[in-house]
N, C-alpha and C positions, 0 to 999 in steps of 0.2 A: 504495499500500499504506501502511495509517494507519500512522505512525515507532510509538515506544514513548512513551505518554503514564502508563507509569506512576506517575513522581513528579509527575503536575501534578493540581491540584485541580481537578475538573470541577464545577461549581456545578449544584444540582440545578432550580434555577429556568430555566438555561437547556435542559432536558429537552424535548425536542420533546415536544408537546404531541399530544393522539388515541388512543386506546384501544392497549391492550397486552393482548394476546391470551395468555393461559395456554394452551400447546398440548399435546395426547399425541400424538396424530401426525397427518399430513396426507395424505390421501385424494383419489384424482381423481375430479371429478366425471366423472358418464355424458355423455359426447355434448360435452361441451364442450372448447373450443381446436383445433374444427375448422374445415376450411376455411370449411366452408358457414356461412354468416353467417345471424344474426337479424334479421326486418325491426326497422327503427329504431323505437323507443319500445316495443318490447316487453322483455317481464321473464321471463329463463328460470329457474324452480326443480327440481333436482331433488333425490331421493331417493336416499336412500345404503341402501344395504344394512348392516344392524343388524352389530357386531361382537360377538362373546360377549363377556361381563363389561363391555361398553363403558357407558359413559354415555350423556347425550343429549346429541346431535350440536349442537357449536357452529358456526354459521353464519358465516362470513367477514365477510361486510359485513350491518351494522343497517340498511344503506336502500337501496334499488333503486341498482345499477350502473345508470351513465351509460350512455345507447343513443346520445349523438348523433351516436356512429360507431360504423360495426361492425367494423373493424379498429383494434387497438390502434395501429398505429403513424399513424392517423390522429389519435387521440387524442393521444398523446404531442406530434407536429408540431405540435398548435396550445397544447400547454403548454411548446414552449420559450421562455425568458427572456433567452439568451444571445449569440441573432444578433446584437445592436448592435456586439457586440467582432469580428466576423468581419471585414467591410473587404477592404482588399487586406492582406494579411498572408503574407509569406514563408513564418513559420514555419510558418502555420496551410497554406499552398497544398502545403508542404512534405511533412505529414501526408498531407494530402488526394492526393496524387498517389500516397503509398506504398498508401493502403488503394486507393485504385482500380486499381491493378494489379492487385489481388486479389480480383478482388469475389467468388469461391468462398468466400474464408474470413468475410465478410460473412454471407453466405447462409447457411453453416454455424450460426456463431455465434448468428443470428438464430432461427435453428430449435434449436437446442443452450438458448438462455433463454427459448423458449415458454411452458413449464408456470410461470415466476417471475415476466416483468417485468408482467403485470396487475394481483401483487400489489405490487408495488415502483411500480407509475404511481400505484395506489389509495391509500399512504402517503406516497409524494412530494405529491399534489394536498391530503390531509389539513393537510398541513404550508404548503401554497404557497413548496412548493420548485422552481424550474426543471425540468421533467422530460427538460431535458439528460442529466440525473446518474439517468436510469434506462439509459443509454450508459455507464454508469461501469465497471459490471462485464463491458463486453464489453472495457475496456483492461486492467482488473484481473484480470480471471481467463477469460476468455473464454466467462464466463457457465456457468462449471462448477462446481459445489458442491464439487468432489474435488480443485478445482485447489492446487497446494502450492508454493512457494519455496524456493528454498535457503535464503533468512531465516525459515525455516519461517513463513511469511504461509501462512493457509489462507483457505478459501472463498468464498464470490463477492466478498467485500468486502473479503478479503485482509488479515487480522488476524492481527499478531503477536501470540504468547502474552500477552506483558504488556500490551496494549492491548485483549486481550481480555477478560482478566480486568478491566483498570480500566472496563472496558464493561457489565461483570454476565455476561461469555460464559462459562459454567461448561467447565471442559475436565479429564475422568476419561477412564478408560480405558477406557469405555463411552460415551459422550457425548461431543461436540465442541462447544461453542455456536459455537464461530466458523462452522460446515457450517450451523448452522439457518437454515433459510431468513427464518423470519420474523423470530427473532432476533437474528441478525445482519443485516439490514437494518434494524431498529430500532435496535441501535446504531451502524452506520455513520449513519444520519441523524442520529443525535443529535450525533455528531460533529460530523456536518457544519454542522448547524446551530450548532452552540457556534462553530466555526470562523468562521463567516460574520459573527458576533456579534463576535467576539474582533477580525475585521478589515474594523471599519465598514462592514458588510455589501457588501463586495466577493468576491464569487462567485469571481473567479478569483485573490485571494490565499490565498482558503480551500481550492480546489480544488491550491492550489499546497502550502499546508501538511501535505491529507490524505494530499500524498505525501511530503514533506517533511519534516514536522516542523513547529511552529510556530515551534519555536526556532530555526530555520534559517531561515524566512521573516523573521521578526523581528530576525532580524540583517543579513540580508540591507538593510531597509527601512534600518536606522540606519544601517548602513554607508554608504550612498547618500545619506541626510538630513544626515552627516557630509560630506559633498563635496559637496554641493548638487547632487544627481541626483536623477531622478524616483524616484518610490517605487512605481511602477504597476506590476505583474507582469510587464513589457514589458521593462521596464528594468532588472530586477535581476539580480544577479550571484547564479545559484542553480543547484545541481548540472543534470547534462547531463539527467538521466533526468526531474525536476523543469523546465527549460525545454521539454521533448516533452511533457511529461503532459499540460497545458491545450490547447496545441495538437492533439493527436491529437483530443481529448471536442469541440473544436469544430470539425475536422475532420471526423470522426465525423458529426455531427449534420448538416452541409450534406449529407455520402451518404444520410442517413435523411429527408432535405427531401424530395431528389428523385433516388431510386436509379436510374429510367432514366436519369438524364442520365450517369451513371455505368457504366453495363450492368450495374446490381447487380439480378438477380432478388429483391425481397424477400416473401417467402410469406406473406401474412396473417395475422393472429391473432384470435382470435375476441375483440373487447372486453368477453371475460366472466369469471369466476373460473374455473381450471383447478383448483384445490384447495376441496375443504372440510373443517374442522379437526375431530374425532374425540376427545374425552376419551375414556381409557382408564383403567379401577380397579385395571390388574392390568399386571405388565409382561408383554409379550407379544414371541413371533419375528417380523421384519418375512413373515416365508416363511408361518407360518401366515391372519398379517393377509391377506396378499397369496390365500392361496386362499381365507379368508373372503370377499372382497368380490370372490373372479373377473378380478382383476386380474395383469399381469405383475409378477411379483419385484422385477424390477430397476427397473419405474417407482416402486413402492412406496419400494424400495431412493432413487431417484433425489429423491421429495417428501422422503425422510427422510435427510438424508447425515450427519446430525448423529452417528446411533445406531451407532458405531462398526466395532461387531459383531452390527448386525442386531437388536440386541433394545432392547426399549424398558427402556434402567436407566440411571439417572440423570437423566434429562434428563428435562425438560415431556413 
């Protein structure tokens, strides 16, 4: 869970590069994300049903979707960059045993994340970030955009109110940007990019700081420096939740790397966008949107969870 960062400056120069889309509403792409895969090298386009009063459709991608893999999980595995940290580590092994003892939980969470993971993978690749980070919402929220913690952390990436505002995630009675799929992903990747730079491009320390706060990690490093002790993640005196946080992510990556080995039936997810972005000129009830595009109302809401009263008011 990203800690409170309201009292810390965030340099604009460290903001992650790449296109930031202004969204009105997310609408599912017809035929996408089914387990029937397209042939390699093919590019799928989908026509959208026009919405009343809508502006032109804004396509999520400006470049062809990579089709080296038909299954997004293969693409994720190819983008792993943190596997060098695995080795024989009892803390990772302990978390792996916990995950492996509940294979049905991994299967359920992966299915829940199917509408969102392609978008997250695209954003990570644009920033040249490890694709292990696409698994972080499994740990943070079980890939549930409606997840809410006792600390008032919300959304896929579990932003608390102050940190959300720090990263320009608007929060009103009608709209909560922390639950906005695209806005919260942009904010989370900006924050992780900043932490990666702050801790000398050490992803393990960056992840620890994402969970516990940069101050907590910095103080732990200073404490070890004064005692002449190692200052890498594995040797820092951190809160228990943070000591388990990175091993959880690395253990989870091992399971995704070889799901059959651990008895996990990981359903294929098409390596193509699940939703498109449609800009609306006027506010609309999500039930009306669903009726116009002939989709289930709950599915439209799953793609637009930031509209807390199911009306496109206050948010993009």
